[in-house]
N, C-alpha and C positions, 0 to 999 in steps of 0.2 A: 704539435703533432695533430693531424686531422683525424676525423672519425674513421674514415676509410682505412687509414694506416693502422689504427688501433685494431679494427676488425680483422684486417688481413694478417696482422701480426699475431693476434690471438688464435686465428684459424691455423696459422702455420705451426705455432707451438702445440696446439691441441692435436694436430695431425701427426706430428712427430711422436707425441706421447701415446697416441692410439697405436701407431705402428710398433713402437717399442713394447707396448703392453701386449699386443698380439704375439710378438716374438717371445716374450717372457712366458707366455702361456704354454709354450711347447715343452716345458719341463716342469715337473711338480715342485722342484726346489725354488723356482723363480715365479711360480704361478701367482702367489699372493702379491708379490711386488708388481706383477703385470696388471692385476686387477686394480691395484692402487694407482698405477700410472694412468690406466684407462679412465678411472674415476676422476683423477685430476684433470685429464684432458677434456672430459665432458664439462667440468666446472669452468675451465678456461674458455671453452667454446660458448657456453651459455653467457658468461660475462661479456665476451666479445660481441655476441649477437645483440646485447642490450644497447650497443652503441650505433646500431644501424639507423640510417636516416628515415627509413620507412616507418619506424615506430612512432606513433602519434601519442599514445597514452600507455602507461605501464600498468593500468588497473587490472586488465585481464591477464597480463603476464604474471603479475604478483599473485593473483588468485590461482592461476595454473601452477605456479611454483609451490604454493602452500598446499594445494590439494594433492599434487604429485608427491610431495614430500610426506604427507600424511599417509598416502597409500604405499609409497615405496619403502619407508622405514620398516613397517611391520613385515613386508614381503622379504626384506633382506635380513632382518634380525630375529624374527619370531617363527618363521616357517621352518619346521624341522628338516634335517638333511634328507630324511626318508621321503619327504614331499617335494624335493627339489625338481624332479622332472615336471610335475604339474606346475610349479612356479615358473619354470622356464617356458613352458608352453603358453601360459597366460601372459607372460612378458612379450612373447612373440605376437600375441593377439593385440596387446596395447600398442606395440611399435608399429605393426602393420595398419592398425586402425588410425593412428595419427597420420601416417603417410597417405592413406586413402582419403581421409577427411580433408587434408590439405589439397589433394588433387581435385576432389569434387568442388571444394570452395573456390579454387583458382579458376576452374572451368565455369562455374556458375557466375562468378564475378565478371568474367570476360564477356559473357553473352547476356547478362541480365543487368548488372550494375554499370557496366561500361560497354554496351553492345557495339559501339563504333570501333572498338579496339579489336575484339575477337581474339582468336588464338592462331598463331603462326603454325605452319606445318611441322617445323622442328619442335616447337614447344608442345604441340599435340602428341608427338611421339613420346616425349618424356611423361606427359600427363597420362597418356594411355597406358604405358607400362606401369606407371605408379599405381593407378587404380586397379589395373588388371591383376597384378601380382599382390597388391595390398589387400584387395577385397577377398581374393582366394585364400590368402593366409589368415585373415581375420577369423573366418568361420572354420577353416581347417585347423588352426591352432587351438581354437576353442573346443572343437570336437576331440582333438588329441588330449587336451586337458581333461575333458569329460571321460574319455576312455581310461586315462591314468587314475583319475579320482574315483571312478566307479559309477558316476551318474549317467554314463553312456556305456553300453555293453562293450567290453574289450575284445569280444569275439568278432571274427569276420562276419559282416552282414552281407549276404549275397542275394541278388535277385536276378531274374532273367534279363539278358542283354545289358548287364551292368557296365561292362567295359565299353561296349559299343556306344552306350548312352553317354558315358563320361568323355570318351574320345570325341564323340560328335559335338557335345556341348563345348568342349575346349576349342574344337575347330571353328565353331560358330563364333566364339568369343574372339579368336584370333582374326577371323574375317572381319568382324566388326571393328577391331583395332585398325586394320589396314584401310577399311572404308573411311574411318575418321581421319586417317592421314591425308586422304584425298579431299574429304569434305569435313573439315573440323567443326563446322557449325551444325552438324546433324545431332542435335541434343537428345532426341529420342533414342538414337543408336548408342550414344554415350551412356545414358542412364540404364539402358537395357543391358549393355556390356557389364556395368557394375553389378546389376542384379544377377546376371548369369554367372559371373565369377564368384559372387557370394554363395550362390547355390552350389556351384561346383566344388567349393571348399568342403561343404558338408558331404556331398556324395563321394568325393575322392577319398575321404578318410574312413567312411563306413566299412569298406571291405578290408581294411588294414587291421591286422591283429596285434596283440601286445608284443609279440616277438620282434616286430618291425619298428617299434617306437624309437629306438636310437637313431635309425636312419631317417625316420619321419621328422623327428625334432631337428636334426641337423639340416635336412632339406628345407624345412620351413624357416630355419635361420637364414639360409641362402636367399629364400624368397623375400624375407623381410629386408635383407641388405639390398637386394635389387630394387625394391620399392623405395627405400631410403635414398639410394643413389639417383633414381629417377626424380625423386622430390628435389634433390639438389640441383639437377639440371633445370627443372621447372622454375625453381626459385632463384636460380643463379647463385647458389650457395656452395662454396668450394668445400667446406668441411663436411657437408652432407654427402657430397659426391665421393670424397675420399673414404669417409667412414662406411658409407653404404657399400662401396666397392670392396673394402676390407672384409666387411661382414658377409657379403655375398660370396666372395671368393673363398674365404675360410670355411663357410658353411658348405659350399660345394665340394671342396677338397675333403672335408670331414665326412660328407655323405659318401663320397667315393671310397674312402677308407673303411667306413662301416659296411658298405655293400661288399667290399672285398673280403672283409672279415667273415661275412656270411656266405660268401661265394655266390652272390646274387647280383642282378643288375637292377637299375632304377625301375625299369618297366616291370620287372618281376615283383619288386617291392610294392609298387603302386597298383598293379593289376593282378598279382599272383595269388592273393588270398591265402597267405602262408598258413599251412596246417589244416586247411579245410579239404573236404572232398574224400574221394575213395582212397587215395594214397595213404592218408593218415589213418583211415579206418583199417586198412590192410595191415599197417604196422602195429596197430593196437591188437589185432588178432594174433600176431606173431608171438606174443608173450603167453598165449594160452598153454597151460600145462607146466609152466615154469614156476618156481617158487623162490622167494627171497629168504635170506637168513637174518632174522632179527638178532640184535646184540643187546646185552644188558649194559646199564651205565657202568657197572663195576668192571666188566670186561673191557669196555671201551676206554675207561680211565686207565686200566692197567697197560693197554697197548700204548697210549699216549705218554704215560709216565716213563716208560722205558725206551721210547723211540729216540733214535739219534737224529733223524731228520724227519720233520713233519711239513707237509705242504698243505696249506689251508686254501680251499677254493670257495670264495664267497659268491653268492648269487642273489637273485631278487628276494628269495625267502629270508635272507639275512636282513634285508631292508624292511620287509614286512614285519618281521619279529622285533625289529629295532634292537638287535642283540650285539651291535658292534662293540659295546663296552665289555660284554662278556667275552667276546672273541679276543679282545686285547688282554683281558685278565688271564684267559686260558693260555695264550701265546707266551705271556710273561712267566707263567707257572712252568710251562714246558722248558723254557730257556733256563730258568733257575735250577732245574733238575739236570742241566747239561745238554739238552736237546737243541737243535737248530730249527727255527720256524721260518718258512718262506710263504708268501702269498702269491697265488697264481691268479692273474687278472685277465679274463677274456675281454676282447674289445667291445663286445655287445652284451656283456653281463649287466643285468639291471635294466633300467628303463630309459637311460640317457647315456650318451658318451661320457665315460669317466665316472659313472655312478658309484661303482665300488671304491674307486680311489678317493672320492669325496667322503664317503661314509667312514673309511678307515682313517683318513686324515683327521676326521673329526675327533677321533680318540687317540691322536698323536702316535699312530703306528709309523715308524720311520719309513721314508720313501725308499730307502735302500732295500727294504724287505719286500717291496711290491715289484713283481716281475711280470712283464708282458708275456703273451703266449709263446712267441718265438724263443724267448730266453728261458722260460721255465719248462717247456716240453721236454728237453733233453735231461732234465733233472728228475723226472718222475720215476724212472727205473732205479734210482738210487734212494728214493724215499721209503722209509719204513712204513709211514702212514700218510695217506692222502685223506684229509678231512673235508668233505663236501658239505657246505652249509647253504641249503636252499637253491643250489644250482641244478639245472636239469639239462636242457638242450645243448648247452655248451660243453657238456662232458659225455654226451651220448655217442657211443661207438658206432651207432647206425650211420652217422655222417661219413664214416670210412668204410663200413662193411656191408651196407644195404643199399644197392643202387636204386631200389624202388622207393626209398624213403624220401619225403619232401625236404629233409635237411641234408641229403647226400651231397658230398662235396664241400660242405661247410667246415672250415678249419675248427678243430676242437682242442680242448686241453686233454693231454694223454693220461688222464687219471688212472685208467685201467692198468697202466704199466707199474704202478706202485706195488710194493709187497703186500700191502693191505689197504683197503678202502673202507672208510666209515662215512656213511651218508646220513646227515640229519635232515629228516623230512617229516612233514606233518602227516601225509598220507601217500598212497600210491597214485594219486591223480597225476596225469601227464602234464608236461610243461606247456608253454605257449604254442609250440608246434602241434600239440594235440596228439602226440605219439608216445608209445611206451619207450622207456629208457633201458636199453639192453644192459647198461652198466649195473643196474640194480639186481640183475639175475646172475651176475658172474660169480665164480667160486670164491674170489678174494674179497667180495663186497659184503659188508654188513650194514644193516639198516637200523638206525636208532630213531624210532618213531616218536613224535610229539612236537610240541612248540619248541622252536630252536632256542629261544631265550631260556625256557625252563630246562631243556636238555643240557644246555651249556652250563647253567647254574649247578645242576646236579653233577656234571662232569668235574667242574672246578672243586666242588665240595669233596667228591670222592678222591680226586687226585691228591688233595691235601692230606688224606689219610693213608695214602699208599706208602 
């Protein structure tokens, strides 16, 4: 069996494993198996690549495998679930950086180490897309990680003519790309395009606030996939083409789903500066004169202890407080007393797609008790208590009742329809959208202020004595 046959066979097997892995990720019950198949597919692809004729020495490959393993193992095993959005963002940075460096190296080799060869027009198209999307995603994903981690402000950063500047820079980068298709040897234009795309990644993320992070992460996932697919075309590597196309398509579909869940378009996410400006300020003033009703731990525990149906709504505040273990203990306690507990998961709750699902799965809450927005909304009017833990904008009735609100039209969880609503919240600070939550001032809503982890611990202790 020749080397080419081994390589093609490995790529074929790994491609099947990648496709089956992505398919398995569509349901929580099979998601773990899907990740295992994808990991196996990557291992097969790496082993197959080692048989390529182009490999002259394995020294740098072995060094890369060792360094990558040293970095990758802690990222996979030691990073807490609460920091998973940041980890995913930095993974996009690494992936797009690899694609960009390959593209730059291929171009440099063609015109400096083997100048007689040059780059064909078709190959230039692949290299151009590779470095354009790759460079943009390197800095964009790093900025997203910074906003999530807190070393870059998570608020929208707005300056005059920002959208015009970003659109103009992107248009210039695209014009450079088309110029290179005609004149591939224009090295100055090529490197200028790389620098411009790198700068654009920073400027594109600055106006995007924390509320849009789920869409942004899935969009950068699509960009990374496109860069990887272009790398495959540039290197004539079939498995890169297939996996890049899978990554790009799935990321784009997920971005569409996230935008739909927020009732917003891509352009609005990228250029809308969600939660900034006069509209948000006007919504904040609408709460003047209204008061909230605090509730004691004892009264909240009494309601939960005798409730027949409780719907728990987790939000980013649950992730910040790292109280998913207490949530599990509380739900078990309610069920031991004869109550039924369901979890309402909004598509954009948290900081990445599926963030709440991941946190709840970490404490072994059965998938059967996790309900999507469409499935759980009809259940709220039958619930005795809706317990909101750190969620804000995804339960704000302003999305349905206030046409002037920046979140108007966004599908929300119908928490206000429950017989009683208990909200665990540290303070009355607004959510990522920067507006007041009308739910907090409703007659049926009671506020339990304090750190969510501490409040849940007190609730659990009190319920045991009821």
